[in-house]
Structure formats: C-alpha cells, structure tokens
N, C-alpha and C positions, 0 to 999 in steps of 0.2 A: 504494500500500500504506500502510495506517495502522498505528499502533502495535498496534492490536488484531489486525491481520492477521499480524504478524510473530511467529515463534516466540520465546519467552523463553528465555534462557540460565540454566542453573544457576550457582551460585557457582563451581563448579569449571570450567565452560566459560568463564565470564566471566574468571576468573583466567588461564586459558590464553590467551584472546584478548588480554588486557592484559600477558601475560608477568609476572604477579605470582603470589603464593600465595593460597590461599583465606583463610588467616589475615590477610594484608594487607588483603584486601577486607573481611573481617569487622571489622577495627579501623577502617578508613576509614568504614564504615557506622556503627559504634558512636560514634565521635568526631566524625562529620560532617566529616571531614577534606576529602573531596571529595564533591560531590553526584552520585553515580552513579544516583540515583533508583531504588533497589532496590524491587522489588514483592514484598510478602508474599502468598503463596498458601498459605493454611492455615499450616502450620509451616515451609514452604519459602520461601527467598528466591530471586527470579528477577530477571534484568536484561534490559533491552531492548538489543539490539545497536545500535540507532540512538543511544541515549544513550551507550553506550560509545564509539562512533565520534565523537560530538560531544565527549566528554571528551578523547579523544586529539587531536582537532583543536585544542581549546582549549589543551592542554598544549604542542603544537607552536607555536601562535601566541605564547604567553607566552614560550617559550624564544627564539623569533625576535626578539621585541620587546626582551628583555633583552640579547641579543647585539648588536643594532643600536644600542641606547642606550649601550652601553659605549664 
C-alpha cells in the first residue's frame, strides 16, 4: 500500500488518533512545531496515518534516548 492508496484523516480524526485537540494540531501546523506533513485538499487539511505513526515512533525514540542518556 502506498500513501496514495491509504485513506487520509481529517484534522479531527488525526487529533483523536494522537490524543490531542484539533487546535493543537492547527498550531503545530501553523508554527511548524512538528512536521506532520499535512495535505491540503481544497480548503480541507488531511493527514496521512503513516506519517502520524512515524511521528509517534519518533517521539517515543526521542523520549527513550533522553531517559537512557540521563
């Protein structure tokens, strides 16, 4: 399955997946806080589930590295 084959998530679905609010995702996108690679489809914002999973994995790795470095 490629990114083109997978269904895209709305901001609300992505926020639920990440256990964050829609507002938080909007701020992250606006400030480029994290690269969730949002996709603009017309006036709508969509997110790839694959990118969200990669983001979560990266966050877990960074947390693990910080804990083992201390």
